[in-house]
C-alpha positions as CSV (number, residue, x, y, z in Angstrom):
1,M,0.4,0.1,-0.7
2,V,1.4,3.8,-0.9
3,S,0.4,6.9,0.3
4,F,0.8,9.9,-0.9
5,G,1.0,12.9,0.5
6,Q,-1.3,14.9,3.0
7,S,-3.5,16.2,0.5
8,S,-6.6,13.6,2.0
9,G,-5.5,14.3,5.3
10,M,-4.4,12.1,8.0
11,V,-4.7,7.9,7.9
12,D,-6.4,6.2,9.2
13,P,-4.8,3.9,12.2
14,F,-3.9,0.9,10.4
15,P,-3.3,-3.0,11.4
16,M,0.6,-3.7,10.4
17,S,-0.7,-7.1,11.1
18,V,-2.8,-7.6,8.0
19,L,0.3,-6.9,5.3
20,A,2.3,-9.8,6.9
21,S,0.4,-12.5,5.4
22,K,1.4,-11.7,2.2
23,A,4.7,-9.9,2.8
24,L,3.1,-6.7,1.9
25,F,4.0,-3.6,2.9
26,L,3.8,-0.1,3.5
27,T,5.2,3.2,2.3
28,R,4.7,7.2,2.2
29,P,7.2,8.4,0.3
30,S,7.5,12.3,-0.6
31,L,8.5,13.9,-3.6
32,M,12.4,14.6,-1.8
33,Q,12.3,11.2,-2.1
34,Y,13.2,11.3,-6.0
35,T,14.4,14.6,-6.0
36,A,17.9,15.0,-3.5
37,T,19.2,17.8,-6.1
38,R,17.6,20.5,-7.6
39,E,19.2,19.7,-10.5
40,E,16.9,16.0,-10.2
41,L,13.7,18.3,-10.0
42,L,14.0,20.0,-13.1
43,R,15.3,16.9,-15.1
44,C,11.8,15.2,-13.2
45,A,9.9,17.7,-14.3
46,G,11.6,18.0,-17.7
47,E,10.3,14.8,-18.4
48,V,6.9,15.2,-17.4
49,F,6.0,17.9,-19.1
50,S,7.6,16.9,-22.0
51,A,5.5,14.0,-21.6
52,V,2.4,16.1,-21.2
53,A,3.1,17.9,-24.5
54,N,3.7,14.6,-26.1
55,G,0.3,13.3,-25.4
56,V,2.2,10.9,-23.0
57,I,0.4,11.6,-20.2
58,K,-3.4,13.2,-20.9
59,V,-4.2,16.0,-18.0
60,R,-8.2,15.8,-17.6
61,V,-9.1,19.4,-16.1
62,T,-12.8,18.7,-14.5
63,K,-13.2,22.2,-13.6
64,T,-12.2,25.6,-14.1
65,Y,-12.4,28.8,-12.2
66,P,-12.0,32.9,-12.6
67,L,-9.0,33.6,-10.5
68,S,-11.4,36.3,-8.9
69,E,-13.4,33.1,-7.9
70,A,-9.9,31.6,-6.7
71,A,-11.8,31.4,-2.5
72,K,-14.6,29.6,-4.1
73,A,-12.1,27.1,-5.8
74,H,-10.1,26.7,-2.8
75,A,-13.6,26.5,-0.6
76,D,-14.2,23.7,-3.1
77,L,-11.0,22.1,-2.3
78,E,-11.9,22.3,1.2
79,A,-15.1,20.6,1.4
80,R,-14.2,17.9,-1.8
81,K,-16.6,19.2,-4.7
82,T,-14.1,19.0,-7.0
83,T,-12.7,16.0,-8.1
84,G,-9.7,15.3,-10.8
85,S,-7.5,19.2,-11.9
86,I,-8.7,22.4,-11.9
87,V,-7.5,25.9,-13.1
88,L,-8.0,29.0,-12.0
89,I,-8.6,31.7,-15.3
90,P,-6.6,34.7,-15.3
91,D,-9.8,37.9,-15.1
92,N,-10.5,39.1,-18.8
93,S,-8.7,37.2,-20.3
């Protein structure tokens, strides 16, 4: 089992013994375990952006908000009213 980041809040208590019967393990990595230096971070980010540009990774934007409604966008995120990516669009564009 892998838990990424804090976006969903604290992880509920979990009986680790459940994993033992099948030699499974639990990990909670963070970005810093994969990119130790700024150069590594920039290289990895470049690979991701290249994959997006080439259509290898598809970005699904499910909701957009005008920048003037950033507070509403944040409230909707906190209330779990959104799924996928949301994007703030500069006003008057």
